[in-house]
C-alpha positions as CSV (number, residue, x, y, z in Angstrom):
1,M,-28.4,4.2,6.9
2,R,-24.9,4.6,8.2
3,A,-22.1,2.9,6.4
4,R,-18.5,2.7,7.7
5,I,-15.8,2.0,5.1
6,L,-12.5,0.9,6.6
7,H,-9.6,1.0,4.1
8,H,-5.8,0.5,3.9
9,D,-4.6,3.9,5.2
10,R,-1.9,6.1,3.6
11,C,-2.3,4.1,0.4
12,F,-3.4,5.3,-3.0
13,D,-5.2,2.0,-3.8
14,G,-6.7,2.0,-0.4
15,A,-8.2,5.4,-0.9
16,C,-9.4,4.7,-4.4
17,S,-10.9,1.4,-3.2
18,A,-12.9,3.3,-0.5
19,A,-14.0,5.8,-3.2
20,I,-15.2,3.3,-5.7
21,F,-16.9,1.2,-3.0
22,T,-18.7,4.4,-1.9
23,D,-20.0,4.9,-5.4
24,F,-21.0,1.3,-5.7
25,F,-22.8,1.3,-2.4
26,R,-24.8,4.4,-3.1
27,K,-25.8,3.3,-6.6
28,V,-26.6,-0.4,-5.7
29,V,-27.4,-0.6,-2.0
30,A,-28.5,2.7,-0.4
31,A,-28.5,6.0,-2.4
32,D,-28.9,8.1,0.8
33,A,-26.3,6.3,2.9
34,D,-24.3,8.4,5.3
35,V,-20.8,7.2,4.7
36,D,-17.8,7.7,6.9
37,Y,-14.2,6.4,6.6
38,A,-11.5,5.1,8.9
39,G,-8.0,4.0,7.9
40,L,-6.3,0.8,8.9
41,F,-2.6,0.1,9.3
42,H,-0.8,-3.2,9.4
43,Q,0.5,-3.7,13.0
44,A,2.0,-6.4,15.1
45,N,-0.8,-8.3,16.9
46,Q,-3.5,-6.9,14.6
47,V,-6.9,-6.5,16.3
48,F,-10.3,-5.3,15.1
49,P,-12.1,-3.8,18.1
50,D,-15.8,-3.3,18.2
51,E,-15.5,0.5,17.8
52,L,-14.3,0.1,14.2
53,F,-17.7,-1.2,13.2
54,P,-20.3,1.4,14.2
55,G,-22.3,1.3,11.0
56,D,-25.5,-0.4,9.9
57,E,-23.2,-1.7,7.1
58,N,-19.4,-2.0,7.6
59,A,-16.9,-2.6,4.9
60,I,-13.2,-3.3,4.7
61,V,-11.4,-2.7,1.4
62,D,-7.8,-3.4,0.5
63,F,-7.0,-4.8,3.9
64,K,-6.9,-8.1,5.8
65,F,-10.1,-10.0,6.6
66,A,-11.6,-9.2,10.0
67,P,-13.5,-12.0,11.8
68,H,-16.0,-9.6,13.2
69,P,-19.8,-10.2,13.2
70,K,-20.5,-6.7,12.1
71,L,-18.3,-6.9,9.0
72,T,-20.8,-7.0,6.1
73,W,-18.6,-6.3,3.1
74,W,-15.0,-7.2,2.3
75,F,-12.7,-6.9,-0.7
76,D,-9.0,-7.7,-0.8
77,H,-6.3,-8.7,-3.3
78,H,-3.2,-9.3,-1.1
79,Q,-1.7,-12.7,-0.9
80,S,-1.5,-12.2,2.9
81,A,-5.2,-11.5,3.5
82,F,-5.8,-13.6,6.6
83,L,-4.3,-13.4,10.0
84,C,-4.8,-17.1,10.7
85,E,-6.3,-20.2,9.2
86,A,-9.5,-19.8,11.3
87,D,-10.1,-16.4,9.7
88,E,-9.7,-17.9,6.2
89,A,-12.1,-20.7,7.2
90,M,-14.7,-18.1,8.3
91,F,-14.4,-16.3,5.0
92,R,-14.7,-19.5,3.0
93,S,-17.9,-20.5,4.9
94,D,-19.5,-17.0,4.5
95,R,-22.8,-17.1,2.6
96,S,-23.6,-13.4,2.5
97,G,-22.3,-13.0,-1.1
98,H,-20.7,-9.7,0.1
99,K,-17.2,-10.8,0.8
100,F,-14.6,-11.2,-2.0
101,Y,-11.0,-12.1,-2.4
102,D,-8.7,-12.5,-5.4
103,P,-4.9,-12.1,-5.1
104,G,-4.7,-12.2,-8.9
105,Y,-5.8,-8.5,-9.2
106,R,-3.2,-5.8,-9.5
107,S,-5.4,-3.4,-7.5
108,C,-8.3,-3.7,-5.2
109,T,-10.0,-0.8,-6.9
110,Q,-10.2,-2.8,-10.2
111,F,-11.4,-5.8,-8.2
112,I,-14.3,-3.9,-6.6
113,A,-15.2,-2.4,-10.0
114,D,-15.3,-5.8,-11.7
115,I,-17.2,-7.6,-8.9
116,G,-19.7,-4.7,-8.7
117,R,-20.3,-4.9,-12.5
118,E,-20.4,-8.7,-12.8
119,R,-22.4,-9.5,-9.6
120,F,-24.5,-6.5,-8.9
121,G,-25.0,-4.6,-12.2
122,Y,-22.9,-1.7,-11.1
123,D,-21.5,0.6,-13.9
124,P,-18.0,1.9,-12.9
125,T,-17.4,3.6,-16.3
126,P,-17.5,7.2,-14.9
127,L,-14.5,6.2,-12.6
128,N,-12.4,4.5,-15.3
129,T,-9.6,7.1,-14.8
130,L,-9.5,6.4,-11.1
131,I,-9.4,2.7,-11.7
132,H,-6.7,2.9,-14.3
133,C,-4.5,5.0,-12.0
134,A,-4.9,2.7,-9.1
135,D,-4.0,-0.3,-11.2
136,I,-0.8,1.5,-12.5
137,I,0.3,2.7,-9.1
138,D,-0.5,-0.4,-7.0
139,S,1.3,-2.7,-9.5
140,A,4.2,-0.3,-9.9
141,S,3.7,-0.3,-13.7
142,Y,5.6,2.9,-14.2
143,D,7.7,3.5,-17.3
144,S,10.8,4.0,-15.2
145,A,12.1,4.5,-11.7
146,E,12.7,8.1,-12.6
147,Q,9.0,8.6,-13.4
148,A,8.0,6.9,-10.1
149,V,10.4,9.1,-8.1
150,M,9.9,12.4,-9.8
151,M,6.1,12.1,-10.0
152,P,5.1,14.1,-13.1
153,E,1.5,13.0,-13.0
154,A,-1.3,14.2,-10.6
155,A,-2.0,10.7,-9.4
156,M,1.6,10.2,-8.4
157,K,1.6,13.5,-6.6
158,L,-1.6,12.5,-4.7
159,T,0.1,9.2,-3.7
160,L,2.8,11.2,-1.9
161,V,0.1,13.3,-0.1
162,F,-1.7,10.1,1.0
163,E,1.5,8.4,2.1
164,A,3.3,11.2,3.9
165,S,1.1,14.1,4.9
166,R,1.4,14.8,8.6
167,E,-2.3,15.7,8.8
168,N,-3.3,12.4,7.1
169,L,-5.6,13.9,4.5
170,T,-6.8,10.5,3.1
171,Q,-10.3,10.6,4.6
172,Q,-10.7,14.2,3.5
173,V,-9.7,13.4,-0.1
174,I,-11.6,10.1,-0.7
175,P,-15.0,11.8,-1.4
176,L,-13.3,14.3,-3.7
177,L,-12.1,11.4,-5.9
178,L,-15.8,10.9,-6.9
179,S,-16.4,14.5,-7.9
180,E,-13.1,16.0,-9.0
181,S,-10.2,15.1,-11.3
182,M,-6.9,14.4,-9.6
183,E,-5.5,17.5,-11.3
184,S,-8.2,19.6,-9.7
185,I,-7.6,18.0,-6.3
186,M,-3.9,18.8,-6.5
187,R,-4.7,22.4,-7.2
188,R,-6.8,22.8,-4.1
189,P,-5.4,25.4,-1.7
190,D,-5.5,22.9,1.2
191,I,-3.6,20.2,-0.9
192,A,-1.1,22.1,-3.2
193,P,1.1,23.5,-0.4
194,V,1.1,20.2,1.5
195,F,2.4,18.5,-1.6
196,E,5.1,21.2,-2.2
197,E,6.4,20.7,1.4
198,L,6.3,16.9,1.1
199,F,8.1,16.9,-2.3
200,R,10.9,19.0,-0.8
201,K,11.2,16.4,2.0
202,H,11.0,13.7,-0.6
203,L,14.0,15.1,-2.4
204,D,15.9,15.3,0.9
205,S,15.0,11.6,1.6
206,I,16.7,10.6,-1.7
207,E,19.9,12.1,-0.4
208,I,19.5,10.4,3.0
209,I,19.0,7.0,1.3
210,R,21.8,7.6,-1.1
211,Q,24.1,8.1,1.9
212,R,22.9,5.1,3.9
213,A,22.1,2.5,1.3
214,A,24.5,-0.2,0.0
215,C,23.8,-2.7,-2.8
216,R,25.7,-6.0,-2.7
217,D,25.0,-8.9,-5.0
218,G,21.8,-7.3,-6.2
219,V,20.3,-6.6,-2.8
220,I,19.9,-3.1,-1.4
221,F,19.8,-2.6,2.4
222,F,19.5,0.6,4.5
223,D,18.5,1.4,8.0
224,L,16.5,4.6,8.6
225,A,15.5,3.8,12.2
226,D,17.3,6.9,13.6
227,A,16.8,9.1,10.5
228,E,13.4,10.7,11.6
229,L,11.8,9.4,8.4
230,A,8.5,7.6,9.0
231,G,8.5,6.5,5.4
232,Y,9.9,7.0,2.0
233,N,9.0,6.6,-1.7
234,K,9.6,2.8,-2.3
235,F,11.1,3.4,-5.7
236,I,14.0,5.6,-4.6
237,P,16.3,2.5,-4.0
238,Y,15.8,1.4,-7.6
239,Y,16.4,4.9,-8.9
240,L,19.7,5.0,-7.1
241,F,20.7,1.4,-7.9
242,P,19.1,0.5,-11.3
243,Q,20.8,-2.9,-11.5
244,S,19.4,-4.1,-8.2
245,V,16.9,-6.9,-7.8
246,Y,15.7,-6.6,-4.2
247,T,15.6,-4.0,-1.4
248,V,15.3,-4.3,2.4
249,S,14.9,-1.4,4.7
250,I,14.0,-0.5,8.3
251,V,11.9,2.5,9.4
252,D,10.8,3.6,12.8
253,A,7.3,4.9,12.2
254,G,6.6,5.6,15.9
255,F,3.6,3.3,16.4
256,R,5.4,0.4,14.7
257,T,8.9,-0.7,13.6
258,K,8.6,-1.6,9.9
259,I,10.7,-3.7,7.6
260,S,10.0,-3.1,3.9
261,V,10.9,-5.8,1.4
262,G,10.6,-5.1,-2.3
263,S,11.7,-6.1,-5.8
264,N,12.9,-3.8,-8.6
265,P,10.1,-3.5,-11.3
266,W,12.8,-2.6,-13.8
267,S,15.4,-5.2,-12.8
268,P,17.5,-6.6,-15.6
269,V,17.1,-10.0,-13.8
270,E,13.6,-11.3,-13.1
271,P,13.0,-11.6,-9.3
272,T,12.1,-15.1,-8.3
273,K,11.4,-14.8,-4.6
274,N,7.8,-14.6,-3.4
275,L,8.2,-11.7,-0.9
276,A,4.7,-12.1,0.6
277,S,5.6,-15.6,1.6
278,L,8.9,-14.5,2.9
279,C,7.4,-11.7,5.0
280,E,4.7,-14.1,6.3
281,R,7.3,-16.1,8.1
282,Y,8.0,-13.0,10.2
283,G,4.3,-12.2,10.8
284,G,4.0,-9.8,7.8
285,G,2.8,-10.2,4.3
286,G,1.9,-8.4,1.1
287,H,2.2,-9.3,-2.6
288,P,4.7,-11.6,-4.4
289,R,6.8,-8.6,-5.5
290,V,6.5,-6.4,-2.4
291,G,5.9,-7.1,1.3
292,A,6.4,-5.7,4.8
293,I,6.7,-6.7,8.4
294,S,5.4,-4.7,11.3
295,Y,6.9,-5.1,14.8
296,G,6.0,-3.2,17.9
297,P,7.2,0.3,18.6
298,G,10.9,0.4,19.7
299,E,11.6,-3.2,18.5
300,I,14.5,-1.9,16.4
301,E,17.0,-4.6,17.3
302,R,14.5,-7.3,16.6
303,A,13.8,-5.7,13.2
304,R,17.6,-5.5,12.5
305,A,18.0,-9.1,13.2
306,S,15.1,-10.1,11.0
307,A,16.3,-7.8,8.2
308,A,19.8,-9.3,8.3
309,E,18.3,-12.8,7.8
310,I,16.1,-11.5,4.9
311,V,19.0,-9.8,3.2
312,E,21.0,-13.0,3.4
313,E,18.2,-15.1,1.9
314,L,17.6,-12.6,-0.9
315,T,21.3,-12.4,-1.6
316,E,21.3,-16.1,-2.1
317,A,18.3,-15.8,-4.4
318,A,20.1,-13.1,-6.5
319,Q,23.4,-15.0,-6.4
320,G,25.9,-14.0,-9.0
321,L,24.9,-10.4,-9.7
322,P,27.8,-7.9,-9.7
323,E,28.0,-5.3,-7.0
324,Q,26.4,-2.0,-8.1
325,G,27.1,1.6,-7.3
326,A,24.7,4.5,-6.9
327,R,23.8,6.6,-9.9
328,A,23.6,10.3,-9.2
329,Q,20.3,11.9,-10.2
330,G,19.4,15.5,-10.6
């Protein structure tokens, strides 16, 4: 049997979700399944072409629902899980017993583990470390912004590899998550030098954001569209502006123009705005505390106009906070 697992690409929880679903599938459905992986990115005008579903069984984990007849398994925990009301109606009417959705979960990895155990008798205990790390990272439950930015733990280092490696090593690493510790993976000769190069660029990106970002009334904004940065560690803004509440940024990722919208996990003031709902108004989505909007390649001015509106709305939500300055970090 051939099984195709589609997962949220360049995402730690997406990779861990693919790994635990693989373990579940082989232990519960087909022990000898030939499994392959493909990553999915959120894009403007999202489509799910037939070639994404070549398997006898096809799963999507940690990503939006696809209204495709060959989709046989689905797990997601994002508030913005459906592209349209018709897709949600299709999910609600599904009687396969193989499609699951719960936005109350901090990570999709934990969600798959629990559904597998409760509905199918699957034992995820051997992967408890993987599940725990995915839950911490996807919910941003770090002790501090400094921990999230300086990445002392192997899982945090691996997150950088997933998110920023030029080679996109995610599909290569997913099977390793089932057989090796993350410390062992990070010592591999094909992984360690990649991380070292990425971490140097990461430190450079801190300085770029320090120069470009401004925080006013609790809202950070910076535009990286011309900075040759396809992405950045989303906790850097809070490391630089610890008293902030929200952040809005623009990045040109080549295949899409992305607006990122986030809230400070360590904010002295509790964020009140649902960022998934806010991003949905612009065709994006996410979680209540973090969201994103994807426009087409080259749509920089459209992104800037939308970002300006979002900054204004979040500033109103955080009204009354004093202007903050950057804090230098080593």
